[in-house]
C-alpha positions, 0 to 999 in steps of 0.5 A: 187381516185379524185384529185383537179385540178387548171387551168387558162382560158381566156374569150373572152376579154382576162381576165384571171381566175383561175378555179377548177375541178378534175381528176378522176383516176380509177384503173380498170385494166387500169389506166384511168384518166377522167378530169373534169376541169373548174367546179367552180371559188371557190376553196372551192367548188371544194375541198368539192366535191373532198372530198365527192367523195373520201369519197363515194363509187361512181360509175364512171357512176354517176360522170356527174350527181354529177357534174351537181348537184354540179354546180346547187347547186352553181348557186342556192346559188349565185342567193340567195346571 
């Protein structure tokens, strides 16, 4: 199961930002949670990724590549604006 997470971070100038990521909770004999914080500044993008992960049969070894693809897509969309 994948759950949206919200965190606050500060940059080197002390400005505070809200960032979004997710927790991946695996029940494969042991409760194992892997955290992917600070992926997006936009909540909607994180919600879309969490929904996609929850609706798909994703092997947990694929998650880093999926996150990388989602970040690259977000960067590309921001460049094209």
